[in-house]
C-alpha positions as CSV (number, residue, x, y, z in Angstrom):
1,M,0.0,0.0,0.0
2,S,1.3,3.5,-0.9
3,T,2.1,5.7,2.1
4,D,2.0,8.9,0.1
5,P,-0.8,11.1,1.6
6,T,-1.6,12.5,-1.8
7,T,-3.0,9.2,-2.8
8,H,-5.5,9.2,0.0
9,G,-6.5,12.8,0.5
10,T,-6.3,16.3,-0.9
11,P,-3.5,18.3,0.7
12,R,-4.7,21.6,-0.6
13,R,-8.2,21.1,0.5
14,A,-7.0,20.1,4.0
15,A,-4.7,23.1,4.1
16,V,-7.4,25.6,3.0
17,A,-9.9,24.1,5.5
18,A,-7.3,24.5,8.3
19,W,-6.6,28.0,7.1
20,I,-10.2,29.1,7.2
21,G,-11.0,27.3,10.5
22,S,-7.9,28.8,12.2
23,A,-8.7,32.3,10.9
24,L,-12.3,32.1,12.2
25,E,-11.1,30.5,15.5
26,Y,-8.3,33.0,16.2
27,Y,-10.4,36.0,15.2
28,D,-12.3,35.2,18.4
29,F,-9.2,34.6,20.4
30,F,-7.4,37.8,19.4
31,I,-10.4,40.2,19.7
32,Y,-10.2,39.4,23.4
33,G,-6.6,40.4,23.6
34,T,-7.3,43.7,21.8
35,A,-10.2,44.5,24.0
36,A,-8.2,43.6,27.1
37,A,-5.5,46.1,26.1
38,L,-7.9,48.9,25.1
39,V,-11.2,48.8,27.2
40,F,-11.5,46.0,29.7
41,N,-9.7,48.0,32.4
42,D,-12.5,50.5,32.3
43,V,-15.4,48.1,31.7
44,F,-14.5,45.4,34.2
45,F,-12.0,46.9,36.7
46,P,-13.0,50.6,37.1
47,E,-12.5,50.6,40.8
48,S,-8.7,50.1,40.4
49,D,-6.2,52.8,39.6
50,P,-5.3,52.9,35.9
51,A,-2.1,51.0,36.2
52,T,-3.6,48.2,38.3
53,G,-6.7,48.1,36.1
54,T,-4.6,47.6,33.0
55,L,-2.6,44.8,34.8
56,L,-5.8,43.0,35.8
57,A,-7.3,43.4,32.3
58,V,-4.2,42.0,30.7
59,A,-4.1,39.2,33.3
60,T,-7.5,38.0,32.1
61,F,-5.9,37.4,28.7
62,G,-3.4,35.1,30.3
63,V,-6.1,33.1,32.1
64,G,-7.1,31.7,28.8
65,Y,-3.6,30.3,28.4
66,A,-3.7,28.8,31.8
67,A,-6.7,26.7,30.8
68,R,-4.9,25.4,27.7
69,P,-2.9,22.6,29.3
70,V,-6.1,21.1,30.7
71,G,-7.7,21.3,27.3
72,A,-4.6,19.8,25.7
73,F,-4.8,16.7,27.9
74,V,-8.5,16.2,27.2
75,L,-8.6,17.1,23.5
76,G,-5.3,15.5,22.8
77,H,-6.7,12.2,24.1
78,V,-9.9,12.6,22.0
79,G,-7.9,13.5,18.9
80,D,-5.5,10.5,19.1
81,R,-8.3,8.1,20.2
82,L,-11.3,9.2,18.0
83,G,-9.7,11.2,15.2
84,R,-8.7,14.8,14.3
85,K,-12.0,15.8,12.8
86,R,-14.0,15.6,16.0
87,V,-11.6,17.8,17.8
88,L,-11.7,20.5,15.1
89,V,-15.5,20.7,15.0
90,F,-15.8,20.8,18.8
91,T,-13.1,23.5,19.3
92,L,-14.7,25.8,16.8
93,L,-18.2,25.6,18.2
94,L,-16.9,26.2,21.8
95,M,-14.8,29.2,20.8
96,G,-17.7,30.8,18.8
97,V,-20.3,30.4,21.6
98,T,-18.0,31.6,24.4
99,T,-16.8,34.7,22.4
100,F,-20.4,35.7,21.6
101,L,-21.2,35.5,25.3
102,V,-18.3,37.8,26.2
103,G,-20.0,40.5,24.2
104,C,-23.2,40.0,26.2
105,L,-21.5,40.4,29.6
106,P,-22.7,43.2,31.9
107,S,-20.2,45.7,33.1
108,Y,-18.8,46.2,36.6
109,E,-21.0,49.2,37.1
110,Q,-24.1,47.0,36.4
111,V,-23.4,43.9,38.5
112,G,-20.2,44.5,40.4
113,V,-17.6,41.8,40.9
114,L,-19.8,39.2,39.1
115,A,-18.8,40.9,35.8
116,P,-15.1,40.1,36.0
117,V,-15.8,36.7,37.4
118,L,-18.0,35.8,34.4
119,L,-15.3,37.2,32.1
120,V,-12.7,34.9,33.6
121,V,-15.0,31.9,33.3
122,L,-15.6,32.5,29.6
123,R,-11.9,33.2,29.0
124,L,-11.1,29.8,30.6
125,L,-13.5,28.1,28.1
126,Q,-11.8,30.0,25.2
127,G,-8.5,28.6,26.4
128,L,-9.9,25.0,26.5
129,S,-11.0,25.4,22.9
130,A,-7.7,26.9,21.7
131,A,-5.8,24.1,23.3
132,G,-7.0,21.6,20.7
133,E,-7.4,23.9,17.7
134,Q,-3.9,24.3,16.4
135,A,-2.7,20.9,17.3
136,G,-5.7,19.4,15.6
137,A,-5.4,21.5,12.5
138,N,-1.7,21.0,12.3
139,S,-2.0,17.2,12.6
140,M,-4.8,17.2,10.0
141,T,-2.7,19.1,7.5
142,L,0.6,17.5,8.2
143,E,-0.9,14.0,7.7
144,H,-2.5,15.0,4.4
145,A,0.6,16.7,3.0
146,P,3.2,15.2,0.6
147,P,6.4,14.3,2.7
148,H,8.6,16.8,0.9
149,R,6.2,19.8,1.5
150,R,5.0,19.2,5.0
151,A,6.3,22.6,6.3
152,Y,4.6,24.5,3.4
153,Y,1.2,22.9,3.9
154,T,1.1,23.1,7.7
155,S,2.1,26.8,7.5
156,F,-1.4,27.5,6.2
157,T,-2.7,26.8,9.8
158,L,-0.5,29.7,11.0
159,S,-1.4,31.8,8.0
160,G,-5.0,31.4,9.1
161,T,-4.1,32.4,12.6
162,Q,-2.4,35.6,11.2
163,A,-5.5,36.3,9.1
164,G,-7.7,35.9,12.2
165,Q,-5.5,38.5,13.9
166,I,-5.8,40.9,11.0
167,I,-9.6,40.6,11.0
168,A,-9.7,40.9,14.8
169,T,-7.5,44.1,14.8
170,A,-9.3,45.5,11.7
171,A,-12.7,44.9,13.5
172,F,-11.5,47.2,16.3
173,L,-10.3,50.0,14.0
174,P,-13.8,51.6,13.5
175,V,-14.7,50.6,17.1
176,A,-11.7,52.4,18.6
177,A,-12.6,55.5,16.7
178,L,-15.9,55.8,18.5
179,P,-16.4,58.4,21.2
180,E,-15.2,57.1,24.5
181,E,-18.7,56.7,26.0
182,D,-20.0,54.7,23.0
183,L,-16.8,52.6,22.9
184,L,-17.1,51.6,26.6
185,S,-20.9,51.0,26.6
186,W,-21.6,49.1,23.4
187,G,-18.9,49.6,20.7
188,W,-16.4,47.0,22.1
189,R,-19.1,44.3,22.1
190,V,-19.8,44.4,18.3
191,P,-16.6,42.4,17.3
192,F,-17.6,39.7,19.9
193,W,-21.2,39.4,18.7
194,A,-19.8,38.9,15.1
195,S,-18.5,35.5,16.2
196,V,-22.0,34.1,15.5
197,V,-20.7,33.9,12.0
198,V,-17.9,31.7,13.2
199,V,-20.3,29.2,14.6
200,V,-22.3,28.8,11.3
201,V,-19.5,29.1,8.7
202,G,-16.9,27.2,10.7
203,Y,-19.2,24.3,11.4
204,V,-20.1,23.8,7.7
205,I,-16.4,23.9,6.7
206,R,-15.1,21.5,9.2
207,R,-18.0,19.0,8.9
208,R,-16.8,18.5,5.4
209,L,-13.2,17.6,6.3
210,E,-12.1,14.0,5.7
211,E,-10.2,12.1,8.4
212,T,-6.4,11.9,7.7
213,P,-5.2,8.8,5.8
214,V,-2.4,8.2,8.2
215,F,-4.7,8.1,11.2
216,T,-7.3,6.0,9.4
217,R,-4.6,3.5,8.4
218,E,-3.2,3.4,12.0
219,A,-6.7,2.8,13.4
220,S,-7.4,0.0,10.9
221,T,-4.1,-1.8,11.2
222,A,-2.1,-1.3,14.4
223,G,-5.2,0.2,16.2
224,V,-5.2,3.5,18.1
225,A,-3.8,3.5,21.6
226,S,-6.5,3.2,24.3
227,L,-4.5,5.5,26.6
228,P,-2.5,7.8,24.3
229,M,-1.1,9.7,27.2
230,A,0.5,6.7,28.8
231,D,2.2,5.9,25.5
232,L,3.2,9.5,25.1
233,F,4.8,10.0,28.5
234,R,6.4,6.5,28.5
235,H,8.2,6.8,25.2
236,H,8.2,10.4,24.1
237,W,8.5,12.5,27.2
238,R,11.8,14.1,26.1
239,D,10.1,15.5,22.9
240,V,7.2,16.8,25.0
241,L,9.6,18.7,27.2
242,R,11.5,19.9,24.1
243,V,8.2,21.3,22.6
244,V,7.3,22.9,25.9
245,F,10.6,24.9,26.0
246,A,10.5,25.7,22.3
247,S,7.0,27.0,22.5
248,V,7.9,29.9,24.8
249,I,8.8,31.7,21.5
250,A,5.1,32.5,21.4
251,S,5.8,35.2,24.0
252,V,7.0,37.4,21.1
253,S,3.5,37.3,19.8
254,T,1.7,38.0,23.1
255,I,4.2,40.8,24.0
256,F,3.7,42.4,20.6
257,T,-0.1,41.9,20.5
258,V,-1.1,42.7,24.1
259,Y,1.7,44.3,26.2
260,A,3.2,46.6,23.5
261,L,-0.3,47.8,22.5
262,S,-1.2,48.5,26.1
263,Y,2.2,50.1,26.8
264,A,1.8,52.4,23.7
265,V,-1.8,53.5,24.3
266,N,-2.1,53.5,28.1
267,T,1.4,54.5,29.2
268,V,3.1,56.4,26.4
269,E,-0.4,57.7,25.3
270,L,0.1,57.1,21.6
271,E,-3.0,57.1,19.4
272,R,-5.0,53.8,19.3
273,T,-5.6,53.8,15.5
274,P,-1.9,53.9,14.3
275,M,-1.0,51.2,16.8
276,L,-3.8,49.0,15.6
277,W,-2.6,49.5,12.0
278,V,0.9,48.3,13.0
279,G,-0.7,44.9,13.9
280,V,-2.7,44.8,10.7
281,L,0.3,45.5,8.4
282,A,2.6,43.2,10.3
283,N,0.1,40.3,10.0
284,A,-0.5,41.1,6.3
285,V,3.2,40.8,5.6
286,A,3.3,37.6,7.6
287,L,0.7,36.1,5.2
288,V,3.3,36.3,2.5
289,A,6.3,35.5,4.6
290,L,4.9,32.4,6.3
291,P,4.7,30.1,3.2
292,L,8.0,31.5,1.9
293,C,9.8,30.6,5.1
294,A,8.1,27.2,5.2
295,T,9.2,26.5,1.6
296,L,12.8,27.3,2.6
297,A,12.5,24.9,5.6
298,D,11.4,22.2,3.2
299,R,14.6,22.7,1.3
300,V,17.3,23.4,3.9
301,G,15.8,22.0,7.1
302,R,13.6,23.1,10.0
303,K,16.3,24.0,12.5
304,P,18.3,26.8,10.7
305,V,15.2,28.7,9.7
306,F,13.6,28.3,13.1
307,I,16.8,29.4,15.1
308,A,17.4,32.4,12.8
309,G,13.8,33.6,13.4
310,S,14.1,33.2,17.2
311,L,17.4,35.1,17.5
312,G,16.1,37.9,15.2
313,S,12.9,38.3,17.2
314,G,14.8,38.7,20.5
315,V,17.0,41.4,19.1
316,L,14.2,43.3,17.3
317,M,12.0,43.5,20.4
318,F,14.5,46.1,21.8
319,G,14.0,48.2,18.7
320,Y,10.2,47.9,18.8
321,L,9.7,48.8,22.4
322,G,12.4,51.6,22.2
323,A,10.5,53.1,19.2
324,I,7.2,53.1,21.1
325,S,8.9,54.7,24.1
326,A,10.3,57.5,21.9
327,G,6.9,57.9,20.2
328,N,8.5,57.5,16.8
329,Y,5.7,56.4,14.6
330,P,7.8,55.7,11.4
331,M,10.2,53.5,13.4
332,I,7.3,51.8,15.2
333,F,5.9,50.7,11.8
334,I,9.3,49.7,10.3
335,V,10.6,47.7,13.2
336,G,7.1,46.3,14.1
337,V,6.5,45.0,10.6
338,L,10.0,43.7,10.2
339,M,10.0,41.8,13.6
340,F,6.5,40.4,13.6
341,G,5.7,40.3,9.9
342,V,9.0,38.9,8.6
343,V,11.5,37.6,11.2
344,Y,8.9,36.0,13.6
345,S,7.3,34.3,10.6
346,A,10.5,32.2,10.3
347,T,9.6,30.6,13.6
348,N,5.8,30.6,13.1
349,S,6.0,28.9,9.8
350,I,8.2,26.0,11.1
351,W,6.7,24.9,14.4
352,P,3.4,23.4,13.0
353,S,5.5,20.8,11.0
354,F,8.5,20.6,13.3
355,Y,6.7,19.8,16.5
356,G,4.3,17.4,14.9
357,E,7.2,15.5,13.2
358,M,8.7,14.7,16.6
359,F,5.8,12.3,17.3
360,P,4.4,9.2,15.7
361,T,0.8,9.2,14.4
362,R,-0.7,7.4,17.5
363,V,0.3,10.2,19.9
364,R,0.9,13.2,17.5
365,L,-2.0,15.3,18.5
366,S,-1.5,14.7,22.2
367,G,2.2,15.4,22.0
368,M,1.7,18.7,20.1
369,A,-1.2,19.8,22.2
370,I,0.4,19.2,25.6
371,G,3.8,20.4,24.6
372,T,2.7,23.6,22.9
373,Q,0.0,24.5,25.4
374,L,2.3,24.2,28.4
375,G,4.7,26.5,26.6
376,F,2.0,28.8,25.4
377,A,0.7,29.1,29.0
378,L,3.9,31.0,29.9
379,A,3.5,33.0,26.7
380,G,0.0,33.9,27.7
381,F,1.2,35.4,31.0
382,S,4.2,37.1,29.4
383,P,2.2,40.4,29.1
384,T,1.4,40.2,32.8
385,I,5.0,39.5,33.7
386,A,6.1,42.3,31.4
387,A,3.7,44.8,33.0
388,A,5.2,43.8,36.4
389,L,8.7,44.3,35.1
390,D,8.4,47.8,33.6
391,G,8.5,49.7,36.9
392,D,6.1,51.6,39.0
393,D,5.5,54.2,36.4
394,G,5.2,51.5,33.6
395,R,7.9,53.2,31.4
396,N,10.9,51.0,31.9
397,W,10.7,48.9,28.8
398,V,14.3,47.5,28.8
399,P,13.6,44.7,31.3
400,V,10.7,43.6,29.2
401,A,12.9,43.4,26.1
402,V,15.5,41.5,28.1
403,F,12.8,39.1,29.3
404,T,11.6,38.5,25.8
405,A,15.1,37.9,24.5
406,A,15.8,35.4,27.2
407,L,12.7,33.4,26.2
408,C,13.9,33.4,22.6
409,L,17.2,31.9,23.8
410,V,15.3,29.2,25.6
411,N,13.6,28.3,22.3
412,V,17.0,28.3,20.5
413,V,18.4,25.7,22.9
414,A,15.3,23.5,22.7
415,V,15.2,23.6,18.9
416,A,19.0,23.0,18.5
417,S,18.7,19.8,20.6
418,A,16.0,18.3,18.4
419,R,16.4,15.9,15.6
420,E,16.2,17.3,12.1
421,T,13.1,15.9,10.4
422,Y,12.5,17.5,7.0
423,R,13.8,14.4,5.1
424,V,12.1,11.8,7.3
425,P,9.2,10.0,5.5
426,T,5.8,10.7,7.1
427,E,5.2,7.1,8.2
428,R,8.6,7.0,9.9
429,L,8.1,10.2,12.0
430,G,8.6,9.7,15.7
431,E,10.6,6.5,15.3
432,P,13.9,6.2,17.3
433,V,16.9,7.3,15.3
434,G,18.6,4.4,13.6
435,R,15.6,2.1,13.6
436,G,15.6,0.3,10.3
């Protein structure tokens, strides 16, 4: 029997479906981060002083990441036991419903402390959903892809994530331009209510996905593991740890998306609209850079591209935060787009294939989900840690840049210690080196 995925499925259709699903899913996830940076301190924490209110609002963004490891264990088990498709349908429905409900929440002035409590509960459910989304979409796409183009096809999942971030930020551009009273009363809710479209469109798209040929073959021949977690931690725990430490590179994204935006608008008092446009342009550039970097990784290997992107991101964060501190709009745009749109794309384009290639089919979704979500949990709280590092007046950005660079170095060490996988056949992924 041929093991070429192209004989059993349609890689392009799987990649496009993953792209669309991820764009819809992460639209929901990122509008929360934008709202946390811009309005949640006033809507849900008005009794606090401005600095504390901003810290608490940003912390609710991190709560979603704290829930991710729990979701990874549950949804990883389901995905490796029952299939990738079931996970993808469930995560999309859960994210769409919870995001819509965030837009319906009463404010602190209306119900008191119950408002932020409900906000945290819904954010936890968002985190559970996101835990299985990328690992499921990446596994689905990787297992459909031709062996020599796995990085290229799996990069579409992250392109979808970037597209979701563009749409989320763009949705807030007209909202942020509203008068303050309208913004805080009803304006911020509109992007959340729009997630009803996610529920309808996303469900239709993902219901039409076919299960991956590799998983189907595994289930029909060797049989799926009854306890994927036991297999994972017995035989592949080193790779799980490697993915955990490599995944802290996502802190570059959360610092850029949440902390830097909050720092620029609330501390340096720059205009909201230009800062939102930095995110839109950077993500638009990333849509082009991601498949190009992935194609390069399919030709020269995962590790050199990944490491170059990590080191570059750590260096450029100094320039980006420094430009914000100086209020230099041209440099903010140039460095922000270069860092997040181009250099960070070198890491973002690689990890969907590289992490998945560390594990065999029977535990791939579990390994990716648990490893990435533990690492992403730290990344989710990075804006909170950054807000605590920047001094009493919130203006000391240098420790934040040093913190981000240190996390980039952690990623470099983890990636450098991994096995290069770009020439390993799909059916041999996750096997011990030298097995023949």
